[in-house]
N, CA, C and O atoms as a printed pandas DataFrame, in Angstrom:
     atom_number atom_name residue_name chain_id  residue_number  x_coord  y_coord  z_coord
0              1         N          MET        A               1   -9.097   -0.188   47.139
1              2        CA          MET        A               1  -10.002    0.924   47.286
2              3         C          MET        A               1   -9.668    2.056   46.311
3              4         O          MET        A               1  -10.385    3.056   46.277
4              5         N          ALA        A               2   -8.627    1.929   45.539
5              6        CA          ALA        A               2   -8.262    2.966   44.577
6              7         C          ALA        A               2   -9.365    3.199   43.557
7              8         O          ALA        A               2   -9.480    4.296   43.011
8              9         N          ALA        A               3  -10.176    2.182   43.294
9             10        CA          ALA        A               3  -11.276    2.319   42.339
10            11         C          ALA        A               3  -12.356    3.259   42.867
11            12         O          ALA        A               3  -13.211    3.700   42.100
12            13         N          LEU        A               4  -12.332    3.574   44.160
13            14        CA          LEU        A               4  -13.333    4.454   44.742
14            15         C          LEU        A               4  -13.011    5.921   44.531
15            16         O          LEU        A               4  -13.798    6.785   44.917
16            17         N          LYS        A               5  -11.872    6.218   43.929
17            18        CA          LYS        A               5  -11.461    7.601   43.734
18            19         C          LYS        A               5  -11.290    7.894   42.256
19            20         O          LYS        A               5  -10.578    7.185   41.545
20            21         N          ARG        A               6  -11.945    8.935   41.808
21            22        CA          ARG        A               6  -11.786    9.414   40.444
22            23         C          ARG        A               6  -11.773   10.938   40.515
23            24         O          ARG        A               6  -12.698   11.517   41.084
24            25         N          PRO        A               7  -10.764   11.612   39.963
25            26        CA          PRO        A               7  -10.660   13.067   40.084
26            27         C          PRO        A               7  -11.944   13.771   39.646
27            28         O          PRO        A               7  -12.445   13.545   38.544
28            29         N          GLY        A               8  -12.472   14.633   40.533
29            30        CA          GLY        A               8  -13.647   15.426   40.213
30            31         C          GLY        A               8  -14.951   14.641   40.201
31            32         O          GLY        A               8  -15.997   15.192   39.858
32            33         N          CYS        A               9  -14.907   13.371   40.567
33            34        CA          CYS        A               9  -16.107   12.527   40.545
34            35         C          CYS        A               9  -16.562   12.272   41.982
35            36         O          CYS        A               9  -15.894   11.568   42.741
36            37         N          TRP        A              10  -17.681   12.840   42.334
37            38        CA          TRP        A              10  -18.222   12.676   43.677
38            39         C          TRP        A              10  -18.977   11.363   43.787
39            40         O          TRP        A              10  -19.587   10.896   42.826
40            41         N          SER        A              11  -18.925   10.781   44.964
41            42        CA          SER        A              11  -19.628    9.531   45.252
42            43         C          SER        A              11  -20.527    9.717   46.460
43            44         O          SER        A              11  -20.247   10.526   47.344
44            45         N          VAL        A              12  -21.602    8.963   46.485
45            46        CA          VAL        A              12  -22.441    8.859   47.669
46            47         C          VAL        A              12  -22.143    7.484   48.269
47            48         O          VAL        A              12  -21.957    6.513   47.535
48            49         N          TYR        A              13  -22.097    7.402   49.589
49            50        CA          TYR        A              13  -21.759    6.134   50.234
50            51         C          TYR        A              13  -22.614    5.936   51.473
51            52         O          TYR        A              13  -23.126    6.888   52.063
52            53         N          LEU        A              14  -22.752    4.678   51.849
53            54        CA          LEU        A              14  -23.421    4.301   53.091
54            55         C          LEU        A              14  -22.441    3.499   53.929
55            56         O          LEU        A              14  -21.805    2.568   53.435
56            57         N          VAL        A              15  -22.324    3.859   55.182
57            58        CA          VAL        A              15  -21.451    3.179   56.137
58            59         C          VAL        A              15  -22.339    2.544   57.195
59            60         O          VAL        A              15  -23.246    3.189   57.721
60            61         N          ARG        A              16  -22.080    1.286   57.504
61            62        CA          ARG        A              16  -22.831    0.602   58.553
62            63         C          ARG        A              16  -22.055    0.688   59.858
63            64         O          ARG        A              16  -20.884    0.318   59.936
64            65         N          ARG        A              17  -22.745    1.188   60.883
65            66        CA          ARG        A              17  -22.159    1.253   62.213
66            67         C          ARG        A              17  -22.271   -0.103   62.896
67            68         O          ARG        A              17  -22.982   -0.980   62.405
68            69         N          VAL        A              18  -21.589   -0.290   64.007
69            70        CA          VAL        A              18  -21.605   -1.552   64.731
70            71         C          VAL        A              18  -23.007   -1.887   65.233
71            72         O          VAL        A              18  -23.333   -3.062   65.403
72            73         N          ASP        A              19  -23.840   -0.876   65.473
73            74        CA          ASP        A              19  -25.209   -1.120   65.942
74            75         C          ASP        A              19  -26.179   -1.400   64.796
75            76         O          ASP        A              19  -27.375   -1.580   65.027
76            77         N          GLY        A              20  -25.668   -1.438   63.555
77            78        CA          GLY        A              20  -26.495   -1.756   62.398
78            79         C          GLY        A              20  -27.049   -0.548   61.664
79            80         O          GLY        A              20  -27.563   -0.692   60.554
80            81         N          ALA        A              21  -26.960    0.629   62.246
81            82        CA          ALA        A              21  -27.462    1.841   61.609
82            83         C          ALA        A              21  -26.622    2.166   60.376
83            84         O          ALA        A              21  -25.434    1.848   60.312
84            85         N          LEU        A              22  -27.264    2.806   59.401
85            86        CA          LEU        A              22  -26.573    3.215   58.181
86            87         C          LEU        A              22  -26.404    4.732   58.177
87            88         O          LEU        A              22  -27.346    5.477   58.449
88            89         N          TYR        A              23  -25.192    5.173   57.866
89            90        CA          TYR        A              23  -24.876    6.590   57.751
90            91         C          TYR        A              23  -24.600    6.884   56.283
91            92         O          TYR        A              23  -23.889    6.125   55.625
92            93         N          CYS        A              24  -25.154    7.973   55.764
93            94        CA          CYS        A              24  -24.965    8.349   54.369
94            95         C          CYS        A              24  -24.110    9.606   54.285
95            96         O          CYS        A              24  -24.289   10.542   55.065
96            97         N          GLY        A              25  -23.173    9.624   53.326
97            98        CA          GLY        A              25  -22.342   10.792   53.104
98            99         C          GLY        A              25  -21.890   10.855   51.658
99           100         O          GLY        A              25  -22.179    9.958   50.866
100          101         N          ILE        A              26  -21.175   11.926   51.319
101          102        CA          ILE        A              26  -20.599   12.081   49.986
102          103         C          ILE        A              26  -19.113   12.392   50.119
103          104         O          ILE        A              26  -18.670   12.932   51.132
104          105         N          ALA        A              27  -18.355   12.047   49.092
105          106        CA          ALA        A              27  -16.915   12.305   49.126
106          107         C          ALA        A              27  -16.333   12.174   47.728
107          108         O          ALA        A              27  -16.880   11.480   46.871
108          109         N          LEU        A              28  -15.220   12.848   47.517
109          110        CA          LEU        A              28  -14.438   12.655   46.295
110          111         C          LEU        A              28  -13.620   11.376   46.400
111          112         O          LEU        A              28  -13.471   10.642   45.423
112          113         N          ASP        A              29  -13.097   11.118   47.580
113          114        CA          ASP        A              29  -12.275    9.935   47.848
114          115         C          ASP        A              29  -12.910    9.179   49.009
115          116         O          ASP        A              29  -12.654    9.501   50.169
116          117         N          VAL        A              30  -13.719    8.197   48.715
117          118        CA          VAL        A              30  -14.468    7.472   49.736
118          119         C          VAL        A              30  -13.542    6.730   50.695
119          120         O          VAL        A              30  -13.802    6.697   51.898
120          121         N          ALA        A              31  -12.480    6.144   50.189
121          122        CA          ALA        A              31  -11.550    5.412   51.056
122          123         C          ALA        A              31  -10.925    6.352   52.090
123          124         O          ALA        A              31  -10.820    5.998   53.264
124          125         N          ALA        A              32  -10.514    7.532   51.663
125          126        CA          ALA        A              32   -9.923    8.503   52.587
126          127         C          ALA        A              32  -10.963    8.994   53.589
127          128         O          ALA        A              32  -10.659    9.184   54.767
128          129         N          ARG        A              33  -12.188    9.196   53.115
129          130        CA          ARG        A              33  -13.253    9.658   54.010
130          131         C          ARG        A              33  -13.588    8.587   55.045
131          132         O          ARG        A              33  -13.814    8.904   56.213
132          133         N          LEU        A              34  -13.620    7.337   54.630
133          134        CA          LEU        A              34  -13.870    6.248   55.572
134          135         C          LEU        A              34  -12.753    6.176   56.621
135          136         O          LEU        A              34  -13.013    5.931   57.799
136          137         N          ALA        A              35  -11.521    6.391   56.184
137          138        CA          ALA        A              35  -10.396    6.408   57.131
138          139         C          ALA        A              35  -10.566    7.542   58.138
139          140         O          ALA        A              35  -10.256    7.373   59.317
140          141         N          GLN        A              36  -11.059    8.702   57.682
141          142        CA          GLN        A              36  -11.321    9.808   58.612
142          143         C          GLN        A              36  -12.388    9.410   59.624
143          144         O          GLN        A              36  -12.240    9.654   60.822
144          145         N          HIS        A              37  -13.457    8.802   59.141
145          146        CA          HIS        A              37  -14.516    8.353   60.047
146          147         C          HIS        A              37  -13.964    7.357   61.065
147          148         O          HIS        A              37  -14.255    7.458   62.257
148          149         N          GLU        A              38  -13.173    6.401   60.599
149          150        CA          GLU        A              38  -12.587    5.390   61.502
150          151         C          GLU        A              38  -11.691    6.041   62.559
151          152         O          GLU        A              38  -11.599    5.553   63.685
152          153         N          ALA        A              39  -11.030    7.145   62.190
153          154        CA          ALA        A              39  -10.133    7.841   63.112
154          155         C          ALA        A              39  -10.884    8.767   64.071
155          156         O          ALA        A              39  -10.270    9.409   64.923
156          157         N          GLY        A              40  -12.218    8.836   63.931
157          158        CA          GLY        A              40  -13.006    9.676   64.829
158          159         C          GLY        A              40  -13.122   11.114   64.385
159          160         O          GLY        A              40  -13.582   11.963   65.148
160          161         N          ARG        A              41  -12.709   11.404   63.150
161          162        CA          ARG        A              41  -12.847   12.757   62.605
162          163         C          ARG        A              41  -14.021   12.767   61.637
163          164         O          ARG        A              41  -14.289   11.776   60.957
164          165         N          GLY        A              42  -14.704   13.876   61.584
165          166        CA          GLY        A              42  -15.829   13.962   60.656
166          167         C          GLY        A              42  -17.152   13.851   61.384
167          168         O          GLY        A              42  -17.356   14.507   62.406
168          169         N          ALA        A              43  -18.041   13.039   60.877
169          170        CA          ALA        A              43  -19.415   12.957   61.355
170          171         C          ALA        A              43  -19.518   12.488   62.802
171          172         O          ALA        A              43  -18.962   11.453   63.168
172          173         N          LYS        A              44  -20.226   13.249   63.614
173          174        CA          LYS        A              44  -20.431   12.873   65.012
174          175         C          LYS        A              44  -21.207   11.570   65.127
175          176         O          LYS        A              44  -21.010   10.802   66.068
176          177         N          ALA        A              45  -22.086   11.327   64.169
177          178        CA          ALA        A              45  -22.919   10.117   64.202
178          179         C          ALA        A              45  -22.097    8.832   64.138
179          180         O          ALA        A              45  -22.596    7.756   64.466
180          181         N          LEU        A              46  -20.830    8.946   63.713
181          182        CA          LEU        A              46  -19.990    7.751   63.571
182          183         C          LEU        A              46  -18.926    7.632   64.658
183          184         O          LEU        A              46  -18.304    6.578   64.797
184          185         N          ARG        A              47  -18.711    8.682   65.420
185          186        CA          ARG        A              47  -17.661    8.660   66.443
186          187         C          ARG        A              47  -17.971    7.645   67.533
187          188         O          ARG        A              47  -19.037    7.674   68.148
188          189         N          GLY        A              48  -17.025    6.754   67.758
189          190        CA          GLY        A              48  -17.175    5.749   68.801
190          191         C          GLY        A              48  -18.190    4.657   68.455
191          192         O          GLY        A              48  -18.597    3.887   69.324
192          193         N          ARG        A              49  -18.595    4.592   67.191
193          194        CA          ARG        A              49  -19.598    3.613   66.779
194          195         C          ARG        A              49  -19.012    2.542   65.877
195          196         O          ARG        A              49  -19.744    1.844   65.175
196          197         N          GLY        A              50  -17.687    2.412   65.895
197          198        CA          GLY        A              50  -17.017    1.451   65.031
198          199         C          GLY        A              50  -16.991    0.073   65.645
199          200         O          GLY        A              50  -17.427   -0.105   66.782
200          201         N          PRO        A              51  -16.496   -0.892   64.931
201          202        CA          PRO        A              51  -15.892   -0.742   63.606
202          203         C          PRO        A              51  -16.958   -0.428   62.555
203          204         O          PRO        A              51  -18.110   -0.853   62.649
204          205         N          LEU        A              52  -16.522    0.330   61.555
205          206        CA          LEU        A              52  -17.408    0.756   60.485
206          207         C          LEU        A              52  -17.198   -0.116   59.262
207          208         O          LEU        A              52  -16.090   -0.583   58.998
208          209         N          LEU        A              53  -18.271   -0.331   58.522
209          210        CA          LEU        A              53  -18.212   -1.146   57.314
210          211         C          LEU        A              53  -18.787   -0.338   56.160
211          212         O          LEU        A              53  -19.911    0.158   56.239
212          213         N          LEU        A              54  -18.019   -0.208   55.097
213          214        CA          LEU        A              54  -18.520    0.456   53.904
214          215         C          LEU        A              54  -19.533   -0.484   53.256
215          216         O          LEU        A              54  -19.170   -1.549   52.756
216          217         N          ALA        A              55  -20.808   -0.082   53.269
217          218        CA          ALA        A              55  -21.883   -0.956   52.811
218          219         C          ALA        A              55  -22.293   -0.689   51.365
219          220         O          ALA        A              55  -22.792   -1.589   50.690
220          221         N          PHE        A              56  -22.086    0.548   50.879
221          222        CA          PHE        A              56  -22.566    0.904   49.547
222          223         C          PHE        A              56  -21.802    2.117   49.041
223          224         O          PHE        A              56  -21.539    3.050   49.798
224          225         N          VAL        A              57  -21.446    2.104   47.756
225          226        CA          VAL        A              57  -20.812    3.256   47.104
226          227         C          VAL        A              57  -21.394    3.383   45.708
227          228         O          VAL        A              57  -21.583    2.384   45.014
228          229         N          ARG        A              58  -21.678    4.616   45.296
229          230        CA          ARG        A              58  -22.112    4.866   43.917
230          231         C          ARG        A              58  -21.445    6.146   43.448
231          232         O          ARG        A              58  -21.669    7.213   44.020
232          233         N          ARG        A              59  -20.624    6.045   42.409
233          234        CA          ARG        A              59  -20.007    7.234   41.810
234          235         C          ARG        A              59  -21.072    7.957   41.002
235          236         O          ARG        A              59  -21.803    7.339   40.228
236          237         N          LEU        A              60  -21.156    9.280   41.188
237          238        CA          LEU        A              60  -22.218   10.031   40.544
238          239         C          LEU        A              60  -21.720   11.133   39.614
239          240         O          LEU        A              60  -22.386   11.439   38.624
240          241         N          GLY        A              61  -20.592   11.724   39.897
241          242        CA          GLY        A              61  -20.092   12.803   39.036
242          243         C          GLY        A              61  -20.069   14.126   39.779
243          244         O          GLY        A              61  -19.319   14.288   40.741
244          245         N          PRO        A              62  -20.895   15.080   39.333
245          246        CA          PRO        A              62  -20.840   16.412   39.945
246          247         C          PRO        A              62  -21.319   16.419   41.395
247          248         O          PRO        A              62  -22.164   15.619   41.796
248          249         N          ARG        A              63  -20.755   17.342   42.165
249          250        CA          ARG        A              63  -21.088   17.434   43.594
250          251         C          ARG        A              63  -22.581   17.667   43.800
251          252         O          ARG        A              63  -23.176   17.116   44.726
252          253         N          SER        A              64  -23.181   18.478   42.943
253          254        CA          SER        A              64  -24.603   18.786   43.104
254          255         C          SER        A              64  -25.456   17.525   43.028
255          256         O          SER        A              64  -26.409   17.383   43.795
256          257         N          LEU        A              65  -25.142   16.624   42.137
257          258        CA          LEU        A              65  -25.888   15.373   42.011
258          259         C          LEU        A              65  -25.666   14.490   43.242
259          260         O          LEU        A              65  -26.604   13.875   43.750
260          261         N          ALA        A              66  -24.427   14.434   43.714
261          262        CA          ALA        A              66  -24.130   13.642   44.919
262          263         C          ALA        A              66  -24.873   14.193   46.129
263          264         O          ALA        A              66  -25.356   13.428   46.963
264          265         N          MET        A              67  -24.965   15.508   46.228
265          266        CA          MET        A              67  -25.676   16.119   47.352
266          267         C          MET        A              67  -27.175   15.833   47.276
267          268         O          MET        A              67  -27.811   15.598   48.303
268          269         N          ARG        A              68  -27.744   15.849   46.071
269          270        CA          ARG        A              68  -29.162   15.510   45.918
270          271         C          ARG        A              68  -29.407   14.046   46.289
271          272         O          ARG        A              68  -30.398   13.718   46.942
272          273         N          ALA        A              69  -28.493   13.174   45.865
273          274        CA          ALA        A              69  -28.629   11.751   46.200
274          275         C          ALA        A              69  -28.526   11.549   47.706
275          276         O          ALA        A              69  -29.313   10.801   48.286
276          277         N          GLU        A              70  -27.575   12.201   48.335
277          278        CA          GLU        A              70  -27.405   12.076   49.784
278          279         C          GLU        A              70  -28.669   12.532   50.508
279          280         O          GLU        A              70  -29.137   11.849   51.419
280          281         N          ALA        A              71  -29.220   13.665   50.119
281          282        CA          ALA        A              71  -30.430   14.177   50.763
282          283         C          ALA        A              71  -31.599   13.204   50.566
283          284         O          ALA        A              71  -32.370   12.958   51.494
284          285         N          ALA        A              72  -31.725   12.656   49.360
285          286        CA          ALA        A              72  -32.815   11.715   49.071
286          287         C          ALA        A              72  -32.659   10.432   49.891
287          288         O          ALA        A              72  -33.637    9.909   50.424
288          289         N          ILE        A              73  -31.437    9.933   49.989
289          290        CA          ILE        A              73  -31.193    8.700   50.755
290          291         C          ILE        A              73  -31.472    8.936   52.233
291          292         O          ILE        A              73  -32.058    8.081   52.896
292          293         N          LYS        A              74  -31.061   10.079   52.751
293          294        CA          LYS        A              74  -31.283   10.362   54.167
294          295         C          LYS        A              74  -32.767   10.447   54.508
295          296         O          LYS        A              74  -33.151   10.213   55.654
296          297         N          ARG        A              75  -33.605   10.778   53.526
297          298        CA          ARG        A              75  -35.054   10.830   53.758
298          299         C          ARG        A              75  -35.717    9.450   53.709
299          300         O          ARG        A              75  -36.861    9.299   54.137
300          301         N          LEU        A              76  -35.012    8.454   53.195
301          302        CA          LEU        A              76  -35.591    7.110   53.073
302          303         C          LEU        A              76  -35.719    6.441   54.434
303          304         O          LEU        A              76  -34.896    6.670   55.321
304          305         N          PRO        A              77  -36.751    5.613   54.601
305          306        CA          PRO        A              77  -36.806    4.798   55.815
306          307         C          PRO        A              77  -35.702    3.734   55.781
307          308         O          PRO        A              77  -35.162    3.415   54.722
308          309         N          LYS        A              78  -35.383    3.201   56.943
309          310        CA          LYS        A              78  -34.280    2.237   57.042
310          311         C          LYS        A              78  -34.457    1.054   56.095
311          312         O          LYS        A              78  -33.484    0.597   55.495
312          313         N          ALA        A              79  -35.661    0.559   55.954
313          314        CA          ALA        A              79  -35.895   -0.600   55.075
314          315         C          ALA        A              79  -35.503   -0.291   53.632
315          316         O          ALA        A              79  -34.943   -1.151   52.952
316          317         N          ARG        A              80  -35.784    0.902   53.161
317          318        CA          ARG        A              80  -35.415    1.273   51.790
318          319         C          ARG        A              80  -33.900    1.446   51.664
319          320         O          ARG        A              80  -33.328    1.107   50.628
320          321         N          LYS        A              81  -33.250    1.965   52.693
321          322        CA          LYS        A              81  -31.787    2.072   52.677
322          323         C          LYS        A              81  -31.164    0.687   52.616
323          324         O          LYS        A              81  -30.192    0.465   51.895
324          325         N          GLU        A              82  -31.731   -0.244   53.378
325          326        CA          GLU        A              82  -31.227   -1.619   53.366
326          327         C          GLU        A              82  -31.367   -2.228   51.974
327          328         O          GLU        A              82  -30.487   -2.970   51.537
328          329         N          ARG        A              83  -32.460   -1.926   51.270
329          330        CA          ARG        A              83  -32.636   -2.446   49.908
330          331         C          ARG        A              83  -31.599   -1.866   48.962
331          332         O          ARG        A              83  -31.125   -2.566   48.067
332          333         N          LEU        A              84  -31.232   -0.592   49.143
333          334        CA          LEU        A              84  -30.163   -0.011   48.314
334          335         C          LEU        A              84  -28.874   -0.807   48.477
335          336         O          LEU        A              84  -28.160   -1.065   47.508
336          337         N          VAL        A              85  -28.585   -1.193   49.724
337          338        CA          VAL        A              85  -27.353   -1.910   50.040
338          339         C          VAL        A              85  -27.384   -3.340   49.494
339          340         O          VAL        A              85  -26.371   -3.843   49.009
340          341         N          THR        A              86  -28.531   -3.982   49.574
341          342        CA          THR        A              86  -28.595   -5.411   49.253
342          343         C          THR        A              86  -29.071   -5.737   47.849
343          344         O          THR        A              86  -28.855   -6.852   47.374
344          345         N          SER        A              87  -29.717   -4.789   47.171
345          346        CA          SER        A              87  -30.303   -5.085   45.864
346          347         C          SER        A              87  -29.786   -4.128   44.793
347          348         O          SER        A              87  -30.054   -2.928   44.836
348          349         N          SER        A              88  -29.042   -4.676   43.834
349          350        CA          SER        A              88  -28.549   -3.831   42.749
350          351         C          SER        A              88  -29.711   -3.300   41.916
351          352         O          SER        A              88  -29.616   -2.205   41.361
352          353         N          THR        A              89  -30.804   -4.055   41.817
353          354        CA          THR        A              89  -31.983   -3.589   41.081
354          355         C          THR        A              89  -32.606   -2.381   41.772
355          356         O          THR        A              89  -32.955   -1.400   41.115
356          357         N          ALA        A              90  -32.744   -2.447   43.080
357          358        CA          ALA        A              90  -33.307   -1.326   43.835
358          359         C          ALA        A              90  -32.415   -0.094   43.697
359          360         O          ALA        A              90  -32.914    1.022   43.556
360          361         N          ALA        A              91  -31.099   -0.292   43.737
361          362        CA          ALA        A              91  -30.174    0.827   43.595
362          363         C          ALA        A              91  -30.292    1.450   42.203
363          364         O          ALA        A              91  -30.344    2.673   42.070
364          365         N          ARG        A              92  -30.333    0.608   41.168
365          366        CA          ARG        A              92  -30.480    1.131   39.796
366          367         C          ARG        A              92  -31.766    1.934   39.658
367          368         O          ARG        A              92  -31.760    3.017   39.073
368          369         N          GLN        A              93  -32.856    1.418   40.188
369          370        CA          GLN        A              93  -34.141    2.110   40.100
370          371         C          GLN        A              93  -34.107    3.434   40.850
371          372         O          GLN        A              93  -34.608    4.443   40.354
372          373         N          PHE        A              94  -33.520    3.436   42.037
373          374        CA          PHE        A              94  -33.437    4.658   42.839
374          375         C          PHE        A              94  -32.666    5.740   42.096
375          376         O          PHE        A              94  -33.119    6.881   42.007
376          377         N          PHE        A              95  -31.496    5.379   41.561
377          378        CA          PHE        A              95  -30.664    6.383   40.899
378          379         C          PHE        A              95  -31.224    6.783   39.535
379          380         O          PHE        A              95  -31.008    7.912   39.094
380          381         N          ALA        A              96  -31.928    5.892   38.868
381          382        CA          ALA        A              96  -32.594    6.255   37.613
382          383         C          ALA        A              96  -33.695    7.277   37.881
383          384         O          ALA        A              96  -33.845    8.245   37.135
384          385         N          THR        A              97  -34.458    7.063   38.940
385          386        CA          THR        A              97  -35.512    8.009   39.322
386          387         C          THR        A              97  -34.912    9.348   39.707
387          388         O          THR        A              97  -35.423   10.399   39.319
388          389         N          LEU        A              98  -33.829    9.311   40.470
389          390        CA          LEU        A              98  -33.148   10.539   40.883
390          391         C          LEU        A              98  -32.645   11.302   39.651
391          392         O          LEU        A              98  -32.807   12.520   39.574
392          393         N          ALA        A              99  -32.043   10.603   38.697
393          394        CA          ALA        A              99  -31.535   11.240   37.481
394          395         C          ALA        A              99  -32.680   11.842   36.671
395          396         O          ALA        A              99  -32.551   12.941   36.131
396          397         N          ALA        A             100  -33.796   11.124   36.585
397          398        CA          ALA        A             100  -34.953   11.635   35.839
398          399         C          ALA        A             100  -35.497   12.899   36.487
399          400         O          ALA        A             100  -35.848   13.853   35.792
400          401         N          ARG        A             101  -35.569   12.911   37.790
401          402        CA          ARG        A             101  -36.047   14.117   38.497
402          403         C          ARG        A             101  -35.092   15.282   38.287
403          404         O          ARG        A             101  -35.521   16.424   38.122
404          405         N          SER        A             102  -33.791   14.988   38.295
405          406        CA          SER        A             102  -32.790   16.045   38.090
406          407         C          SER        A             102  -32.889   16.638   36.707
407          408         O          SER        A             102  -32.817   17.855   36.541
408          409         N          SER        A             103  -33.053   15.782   35.710
409          410        CA          SER        A             103  -33.124   16.292   34.337
410          411         C          SER        A             103  -34.436   17.028   34.078
411          412         O          SER        A             103  -34.453   17.998   33.320
412          413         N          SER        A             104  -35.545   16.585   34.695
413          414        CA          SER        A             104  -36.812   17.276   34.496
414          415         C          SER        A             104  -36.826   18.612   35.248
415          416         O          SER        A             104  -37.519   19.541   34.832
416          417         N          ALA        A             105  -36.090   18.718   36.323
417          418        CA          ALA        A             105  -36.009   19.978   37.063
418          419         C          ALA        A             105  -35.239   21.027   36.278
419          420         O          ALA        A             105  -35.495   22.223   36.416
420          421         N          LYS        A             106  -34.289   20.579   35.448
421          422        CA          LYS        A             106  -33.494   21.508   34.633
422          423         C          LYS        A             106  -34.292   22.022   33.441
423          424         O          LYS        A             106  -34.018   23.112   32.938
424          425         N          ALA        A             107  -35.278   21.248   32.982
425          426        CA          ALA        A             107  -36.048   21.624   31.786
426          427         C          ALA        A             107  -37.025   22.734   32.054
427          428         O          ALA        A             107  -37.742   23.157   31.148
């Protein structure tokens, strides 16, 4: 899991609960954050819902971009979240669209 940590590089991640629901969050160190979730610290949505499975991780860079990605993912219906987890093509398209929107918003 050391590959999930890069100094100053924020990641967006999806965790699958035992009931099949997907939880989205951001972290600098996803492995450490997952350990916090497993220990019952952090998000209430995950407490007592283990065992938890890390279903998806994408390193993004700046915190602002990770926060935009997290907000966008949380707005997706479950079927689209499942496609992010299962399809690398869907994930590439989602993040390409997100990056394009971010760059056009700056212009």
